Structure formats: structure tokens, C-alpha cells
C-alpha positions as CSV (number, residue, x, y, z in Angstrom):
1,M,74.3,142.2,35.2
2,N,70.9,143.6,35.7
3,Q,68.5,142.2,33.1
4,Q,65.1,143.7,32.4
5,D,63.0,142.0,29.7
6,Y,59.8,144.0,30.5
7,L,59.1,147.7,30.7
8,G,57.8,148.9,34.0
9,L,56.5,152.2,32.7
10,S,55.7,154.9,35.2
11,T,52.1,155.7,35.8
12,Q,52.8,159.1,37.3
13,E,51.7,162.3,35.7
14,P,54.4,163.9,33.5
15,Q,56.3,166.7,35.2
16,R,55.9,170.3,34.2
17,V,58.3,171.4,31.5
18,I,60.3,174.5,32.2
19,S,61.4,176.5,29.2
20,F,64.7,178.4,29.0
21,P,66.6,180.0,26.1
22,A,68.1,177.8,23.4
23,S,71.6,179.4,23.8
24,Q,71.6,178.5,27.5
25,S,70.6,174.9,26.6
26,L,73.4,174.8,24.0
27,H,76.1,176.0,26.5
28,A,74.8,173.6,29.2
29,S,74.8,170.7,26.8
30,A,78.4,171.5,25.8
31,A,79.5,171.8,29.4
32,S,78.0,168.4,30.3
33,S,79.2,166.6,27.2
34,S,82.9,166.7,28.0
35,G,84.7,163.4,27.8
36,A,84.7,160.4,25.6
37,I,84.7,156.6,25.6
38,S,87.5,154.8,23.8
39,T,86.6,152.4,21.0
40,G,89.5,150.2,21.8
41,I,91.3,151.3,18.6
42,P,93.6,154.3,19.2
43,Q,93.7,155.2,15.5
44,L,89.9,155.3,15.3
45,D,89.7,157.4,18.5
46,E,92.0,159.9,17.0
47,A,90.0,160.0,13.7
48,I,86.7,160.7,15.6
49,R,88.2,163.6,17.5
50,P,87.6,167.0,15.8
51,P,90.9,168.4,14.6
52,S,90.2,171.9,15.8
53,A,88.1,173.8,18.3
54,D,84.3,173.5,18.1
55,V,81.7,176.2,17.7
56,L,81.9,177.2,21.3
57,G,85.6,177.7,21.2
58,R,86.6,174.7,23.4
59,T,89.7,173.0,22.3
60,C,89.9,169.2,22.2
61,D,92.3,167.4,24.5
62,I,93.6,163.9,24.4
63,N,90.8,162.8,26.9
64,S,88.2,163.6,24.2
65,N,89.4,160.8,21.9
66,G,86.7,158.3,21.2
67,I,82.9,158.2,21.3
68,P,81.8,161.7,22.5
69,C,79.6,161.9,25.6
70,G,76.4,164.0,25.3
71,H,76.0,163.1,21.6
72,V,74.6,160.4,19.3
73,T,77.1,158.2,17.4
74,E,75.9,155.9,14.6
75,V,77.7,152.8,13.4
76,Y,76.3,151.2,10.2
77,G,77.5,148.5,7.8
78,P,76.5,145.2,6.1
79,P,76.0,142.0,8.1
80,G,79.2,140.5,9.5
81,A,81.2,143.7,9.1
82,G,81.9,144.1,12.9
83,K,79.3,146.5,14.1
84,T,78.4,144.6,17.3
85,S,82.1,143.9,17.9
86,L,82.8,147.6,17.9
87,A,79.9,148.2,20.3
88,L,81.2,145.6,22.6
89,S,84.6,147.2,22.6
90,V,83.2,150.6,23.5
91,A,81.1,149.0,26.3
92,T,84.2,147.2,27.6
93,S,86.1,150.6,27.8
94,A,83.2,152.1,29.8
95,L,82.9,149.1,32.1
96,R,86.6,149.1,32.8
97,N,86.3,152.7,33.9
98,G,83.7,151.8,36.5
99,D,80.8,153.4,34.5
100,K,77.4,152.0,34.0
101,V,76.4,150.8,30.6
102,I,72.8,150.4,29.2
103,W,72.5,147.8,26.5
104,I,69.3,147.5,24.5
105,D,69.0,144.7,22.0
106,T,66.3,144.3,19.4
107,G,67.4,141.1,17.8
108,S,70.3,138.8,18.7
109,P,70.9,138.6,22.4
110,L,74.0,140.1,24.0
111,P,77.0,137.8,23.7
112,K,77.8,137.7,27.5
113,V,80.7,135.2,27.2
114,R,82.4,137.4,24.6
115,L,82.0,140.5,26.7
116,A,83.4,138.8,29.8
117,S,86.4,137.6,27.7
118,M,87.0,141.1,26.5
119,L,86.9,142.5,30.1
120,K,89.4,139.9,31.3
121,K,91.9,140.2,28.5
122,S,91.9,143.9,27.7
123,P,95.5,145.0,27.4
124,D,94.9,148.6,28.4
125,A,95.1,148.1,32.2
126,T,96.2,145.6,34.8
127,S,93.8,143.5,36.8
128,S,94.3,145.7,39.8
129,D,92.8,148.7,37.9
130,L,89.6,146.8,37.2
131,P,86.4,147.2,39.3
132,E,85.6,144.3,41.5
133,D,82.9,143.0,39.1
134,P,82.5,145.3,36.1
135,I,79.8,143.2,34.6
136,K,77.4,144.3,37.4
137,N,77.4,147.8,35.9
138,L,75.7,146.5,32.8
139,I,72.0,147.1,32.5
140,Y,70.4,144.9,29.9
141,F,67.0,145.5,28.1
142,N,65.4,143.3,25.5
143,A,63.1,145.3,23.3
144,R,61.0,142.7,21.4
145,S,59.0,145.1,19.3
146,L,59.1,148.7,18.0
147,P,56.5,149.9,20.5
148,H,58.6,148.5,23.4
149,L,61.6,150.4,22.1
150,L,59.7,153.7,21.6
151,A,58.1,153.4,25.0
152,L,61.4,152.8,26.7
153,L,63.0,155.8,25.1
154,I,60.2,158.3,24.6
155,R,58.3,157.6,27.9
156,P,60.9,155.9,30.0
157,P,60.2,154.3,33.4
158,K,61.2,155.9,36.6
159,G,64.9,156.0,37.1
160,F,65.8,155.4,33.4
161,P,68.5,156.1,32.6
162,P,70.4,155.8,35.9
163,A,72.2,159.0,37.0
164,D,75.6,157.4,36.8
165,A,75.2,155.8,33.4
166,K,77.8,156.8,30.9
167,L,76.9,154.8,27.7
168,L,73.7,153.7,26.0
169,V,74.0,151.1,23.2
170,I,71.1,150.0,20.9
171,D,71.8,147.0,18.8
172,S,70.2,147.5,16.4
173,V,68.1,150.6,16.3
174,S,66.8,149.8,12.8
175,G,66.1,146.1,13.2
176,L,62.4,146.5,14.2
177,F,61.4,149.0,11.5
178,P,61.1,146.7,8.4
179,S,58.3,144.6,9.9
180,Y,56.2,147.7,10.7
181,F,57.1,149.9,7.8
182,P,57.4,148.0,4.4
183,N,59.3,149.7,1.5
184,P,57.2,151.9,-0.8
185,S,56.9,149.3,-3.6
186,E,55.7,146.7,-1.2
187,F,53.3,149.1,0.5
188,K,51.7,150.1,-2.9
189,S,51.2,146.4,-3.8
190,R,49.2,145.9,-0.6
191,L,46.9,148.9,-1.1
192,P,44.3,147.0,-3.2
193,Q,43.9,144.4,-0.5
194,S,43.6,146.9,2.3
195,G,40.8,148.8,0.6
196,I,42.3,152.2,1.5
197,T,41.4,154.8,-1.2
198,D,41.8,158.1,0.6
199,K,44.9,159.8,-0.8
200,M,45.5,161.8,2.4
201,Q,45.5,158.6,4.5
202,I,47.8,156.8,2.0
203,Q,50.2,159.7,2.1
204,W,50.1,159.7,5.9
205,L,50.9,156.0,6.0
206,M,53.8,156.4,3.6
207,N,55.3,159.2,5.7
208,R,54.6,157.5,9.0
209,K,58.1,155.8,9.1
210,W,59.9,159.1,8.7
211,N,57.7,160.7,11.4
212,V,58.6,157.9,13.9
213,T,62.2,158.1,12.9
214,S,62.2,161.8,13.6
215,D,60.6,161.4,17.0
216,L,63.1,158.7,17.9
217,G,66.1,160.8,16.8
218,N,65.0,163.9,18.7
219,Q,64.4,161.8,21.8
220,L,67.9,160.3,21.6
221,V,69.5,163.7,21.3
222,K,67.5,164.9,24.3
223,L,68.6,161.9,26.4
224,A,72.2,162.3,25.4
225,A,72.3,166.0,26.2
226,T,70.3,165.9,29.4
227,H,72.1,163.0,31.0
228,G,75.6,163.4,29.4
229,L,75.3,160.0,27.8
230,A,77.3,158.7,25.0
231,I,74.7,157.0,22.8
232,L,75.9,154.4,20.3
233,L,73.4,153.2,17.7
234,V,73.9,150.2,15.4
235,N,72.2,150.9,12.1
236,Q,71.6,148.3,9.4
237,T,72.0,148.9,5.7
238,H,70.0,148.5,2.5
239,T,71.0,148.9,-1.2
240,R,70.0,152.2,-2.8
241,I,70.1,152.5,-6.6
242,R,67.8,155.5,-7.4
243,G,69.7,158.8,-7.4
244,Q,73.1,157.1,-7.0
245,P,75.8,156.6,-9.6
246,R,75.9,153.0,-8.7
247,A,74.4,150.6,-6.2
248,T,75.2,152.0,-2.7
249,L,74.8,150.6,0.8
250,C,73.0,153.2,2.9
251,P,71.7,153.2,6.5
252,V,68.2,152.0,6.9
253,L,67.3,154.9,9.2
254,A,68.0,158.1,7.4
255,G,66.4,161.4,6.5
256,G,66.7,165.1,7.4
257,T,65.8,165.0,11.1
258,W,67.7,161.8,11.7
259,E,70.7,163.2,9.9
260,N,70.7,166.2,12.2
261,S,70.5,163.9,15.3
262,V,73.6,162.0,14.4
263,H,76.8,163.7,15.7
264,V,79.3,161.0,14.6
265,R,78.8,158.4,11.9
266,I,81.2,155.4,11.4
267,A,80.9,153.0,8.5
268,I,82.1,149.4,9.0
269,F,83.0,147.3,6.0
270,R,85.5,144.7,4.8
271,D,88.0,145.2,2.1
272,F,91.5,144.2,0.9
273,L,94.6,145.9,2.1
274,P,97.2,147.1,-0.5
275,E,99.7,144.5,-1.4
276,D,102.5,146.3,0.3
277,E,100.7,146.5,3.7
278,G,100.4,142.9,4.6
279,D,97.8,140.1,4.6
280,S,94.2,141.1,4.1
281,K,92.7,138.0,5.7
282,G,90.2,139.0,8.4
283,V,90.7,142.8,8.0
284,H,87.8,145.1,8.7
285,F,87.7,148.9,8.1
286,A,86.1,151.7,10.1
287,E,85.6,154.9,8.2
288,V,84.5,158.1,9.9
289,M,81.8,159.6,7.6
290,K,80.6,162.3,9.9
291,R,82.4,164.1,12.7
292,A,81.4,166.9,15.1
293,G,78.0,167.1,13.3
294,K,79.6,167.7,9.9
295,T,79.6,165.3,7.0
296,L,83.1,164.6,5.6
297,S,82.9,165.1,1.9
298,L,86.4,164.0,1.2
299,R,87.7,160.5,1.8
300,L,91.1,160.8,3.6
301,D,93.4,158.0,4.6
302,E,93.5,159.2,8.2
303,N,89.7,158.7,8.5
304,I,89.9,155.0,7.3
305,V,91.2,152.7,10.0
306,P,91.9,149.0,9.4
307,F,91.5,146.6,12.3
308,K,91.1,143.0,13.2
309,I,88.5,141.3,15.5
310,E,90.1,139.0,18.0
311,T,88.6,137.0,20.9
312,D,89.8,139.6,23.5
313,G,88.9,142.7,21.6
314,L,89.8,144.8,18.6
315,R,93.3,145.4,17.3
316,G,94.1,148.3,15.0
317,I,96.5,147.7,12.1
318,D,99.3,150.2,11.5
319,K,99.0,151.3,7.9
320,T,102.6,152.7,7.9
321,P,104.8,150.2,6.0
322,P,107.8,148.9,7.9
323,P,111.1,150.6,7.2
324,L,113.2,149.1,4.4
325,I,116.3,147.4,5.8
326,L,119.2,147.2,3.3
327,P,121.8,144.4,3.7
328,Q,125.1,145.5,5.0
329,V,127.9,145.7,2.4
330,P,131.5,145.0,3.3
331,I,133.8,148.0,3.4
332,E,136.1,146.6,0.8
333,T,133.4,146.3,-1.8
334,S,131.7,149.6,-1.1
335,L,134.5,151.8,-2.4
336,S,133.4,154.7,-4.5
337,A,133.8,154.8,-8.2
338,S,136.4,157.6,-7.9
339,Q,138.5,155.3,-5.8
340,R,138.3,152.4,-8.2
341,K,139.2,154.4,-11.4
342,R,142.7,155.4,-12.2
343,K,143.8,158.6,-13.8
344,V,144.1,158.9,-17.6
345,D,147.9,159.1,-17.7
346,E,148.3,156.4,-15.0
347,I,149.7,153.0,-16.2
348,A,149.2,149.8,-14.2
349,D,152.3,148.6,-12.3
350,S,152.1,145.2,-14.0
351,Q,152.5,146.6,-17.5
352,D,155.4,148.4,-19.2
353,E,155.0,151.4,-21.4
354,D,156.4,149.4,-24.3
355,S,154.5,146.3,-23.5
356,D,152.3,144.7,-26.2
357,E,150.3,142.5,-23.9
358,E,147.6,145.1,-23.7
359,F,146.8,144.6,-27.4
360,G,147.0,140.8,-27.5
361,W,149.6,140.5,-30.1
362,V,150.5,136.9,-31.3
363,E,153.8,135.8,-32.6
364,G,153.9,136.1,-36.4
365,D,151.5,139.0,-36.6
366,D,154.3,141.4,-37.4
367,A,155.4,139.3,-40.4
368,G,151.8,139.2,-41.7
369,L,151.6,143.0,-41.5
370,S,154.9,143.5,-43.2
371,D,153.9,141.1,-46.1
372,G,150.6,142.9,-46.5
373,A,152.4,146.3,-46.6
374,G,154.7,145.0,-49.3
């Protein structure tokens, strides 16, 4: 694994930018963005794939199941939901195919032991199909501050990203923002201490976070389209109350320009399975919220995929209940009602037409009836 904890920024003059029509750029981006990287959960790969042809008329084949190349995919959810585990699973799929993976962490270090375990025990292929040492194709960066992350992505060093890189993971893309951009209420409480009174400057400071977010989103889209990268972003959440019917978990990085940059959005959360679908212990859910650049307004069952996190990877849970197996009934007791009933005029063989046993007569009852009649 190649580890780079510092940024060797290039000091060369920026190259001249050549302009060409936007339609040509769109078609070139679509041509270079073919293919996808599996998430390790077949049900989720199927849910991410668009159900019909896209705007350019290209139909989707089975090889396009998974995180699409040439686009930005966002994974968000509360702490402990399984965001990093999903990112590790996607990285494992790319490394097993012999592709290079770039991993940028802004907080917790990369769990190398966990990644090595997933590479060894992945059930999708045999050991003979693996590259000689897939972990060598992992390029690791540690962005310790927001300026480091922005410098790496907006003004990258020479040779970044590598020409044969297939996946870029940032875990997490929002982790560095809170320390540089406090929330509006906290920012307003600090204004008297800062001595800033100019309204234009205050407004600029309040909008600075969204300007930086927009620049970052645009640069990520450019990297994905130019190099054919599948970019996977791990986004944290915060609770939003204003403008919502109830308290709602929303991504930390959001907004108009950022929303346009995200091609696929997946929400990771924990919940209970229905009682008829098994044990809910350790069950996580991945819900596709945005697909092919379009927000999904309706919540459909096929877009919500339950899975479990295991030591060697992720395992999807089949939501289809097992078929009901009825106990076998002996042939003698399974006769139809028409076979068990006798005809109206049929008399049992054990009884005579003149027999009184059917009515339960007792000796002496005739005498009682004759006395009463008299």
C-alpha cells in the first residue's frame, strides 16, 4: 500500500485550458463512464442501476450494476450505521479486479486489517483469480485539515490521480467542515467578540461554507468525468428541524450545487425487520435516495436493501419470506367431503330399516307412551 501523509503539490505553471462544446463534453463523459464497481451486495447493485435507458439512449447491461464510474456517489448516515464498511466493500471489489484505489481519510485511519480480511475471504472469486498482492494497488492519503483536502483535489500534485485508478474514496468528505464553518447560531454568538460590524463581510462569512462546498463538488465532478473515476463520498449527518415535518437526519454537505454534483445517493441506517422476515439483530439498511442524477420521491421496497456486516464483508438479506411447507397428510384421512358423505336414501349396512337403535329407545318407553295416550 502506498501511503502519502503529505501533499507534494506541483510548482509548475497551470496548463492552458482548451475549450470545446458542452455537448461534446457530455458525450465524451458518457463514453468514458461505462462500467461500475460492485458494492458487495447484489440487491444494492441492482437498486443503483437505472431501470431504463439514460438521456443519451444507452441501455444498461448487467455490467453496470454497482457504483457507476465517471460519477459521484454519496453515502450518508448516522454514526455506526455502516458507511465505512460499505466503502471498504466497494474498495475490495475494485482491488480484486486489479484496479487501483485511492483512499483519502480525514478522521479515523483506514482499517487495514479489516480490508485485508475482506480481500482474503471474499466469496465472489477463488484465490487464483486474485492479483498477486491487491493491497499494493491501494493509494492512501491522510488529509489532516480542510486546506489539505481542498489542495489535493482542486490543485492536485503531478500524477494525481493515477491513470489506471478506478475508485476514489473520501472518508469522510464532511468531517473537516464543522471546525472551520460553525453553524449559523454559533457564528452569530461569536460576532460581538470578533468586532466585525460590516454587513457585507458578515454575509460573505455566512455564505463561505456553501461557496467552498460548491467548488469542492464541481471539482469532484470534473475529476470523475475526466479520469473515468468512480468517486465514493462518505457524508456525515446532522438533525434538521426547521422546514421539516419532524426532526430529520440530513447530510452535512448539502445545497443546490452540491446536489447537482451527486449522481447517486445512498442512505445507511439501522432499523427492525418485519416480524415475519427473521431476526433484526445486527441488520443494517441501505436505501437508494437518488439514482442517475434524479431524486427518488417515492419509497419503494426494491430500493431498500437490508444487509449484515460480517468480518469478511457485507451480506445481503433476502426479503422474500421462505415458502410455507405444509405437513403431509395421509391419503386415508385426506378423502374429500363428497366421498365421506352418504346419499340421502342410503342406509348404513349395520342398521335395519325397522331398527329402533337410531333413536335410542329404552325398554318400557312404549308402555309410558301408551299410558300417556290413554
